[in-house]
N, C-alpha and C positions, 0 to 999 in steps of 0.2 A: 450711248449708242450700243455699247457692248451688251447691256442688259436686254435691249430689244432683240439683238441677234440670238442671245441665249434663250429668250422667251420663245422666239420663233422656232428654234431648233428643237425645243422640248414640247412642241405642240402635238397633241395626240388626236388623230382622226380615225374614224371607224373604217376598218378595212373592207367592209361590205358595201356601205352606202356613201362613204366619204364625208360624213357629217362631222363637224367639229364639236357638237354638243354631246360630250361623253362625261360620265361620272364614275368615280371609283366605287366599287361595291364594298360596303362595310361589313355585311353579314350574309352568310349563305347557310343552307341546311346541311351541306356536306362538309363545310370547313369552319363553321362558327365565325369567330372574329379573326382567328389566326390564318386560316386557309387563303382568303382573298388577299391578305397582305403579302403572304409568301409568294403567291402566283401573280401578283400585280393585276388582279381581276378587275376589269373595266367593262362598263355597259354603255352601249350607245342609247341615247335618250330618244332617238328617232326610230330606228329599226329594232331596238331591243336586243341586238346581237351582243353577246359577251365574249371578251377576248383578253389576251395578255397585252397590257399597254406597252411593254418593252419590245415584244416581238411582232405584235399585230396578228398573231395566230390564235387559234382556238386553244382554250385551256383544258379541253377534254382529257388529253393524255396526262397532264399534270394533276387533274382532279382524281383520275383513276389511281394514279400512283400515290397521291396523298391519302386517299381513302384506304388503300391496301396497307400502307405503312401504319396508319392509325389503327386499323383492325389488328394487325400483327402485334403491335405494341400492347394494345388492350388485352388481347388474348394471352400474351406472355405474362403480363401483370396478373391477370386473373388466375392463370395456371400456377404462377409462383405463390400467390396468396393462398390458393387452395391446397398446395402441398405442404404448407407450414404447419 
C-alpha cells in the first residue's frame, strides 16, 4: 500500500491541460543531453507544452540562464586558449 501512495504522490500532470500523458525530454537543441536532465524538462504528449516536472512551471528562465552560462564558459575557454 505504501508503494501505491508513493506512486500517486510522484504522478506528474501537465499544468496547462491536466493530462497525465507526459514524457521526459531526452535531448534539446539548447541543452543537448545534459540540459533537460538538469532542468527536469518534461513534455505533455497531448498539448506539447514543455515544463519543469518538479515545479510545474515553464523552463524558459532556466533555459536562458543555462544558455548564458554555457556561452560564458565557452567564451572563457576560447579566450584562454587563444592567449596561450
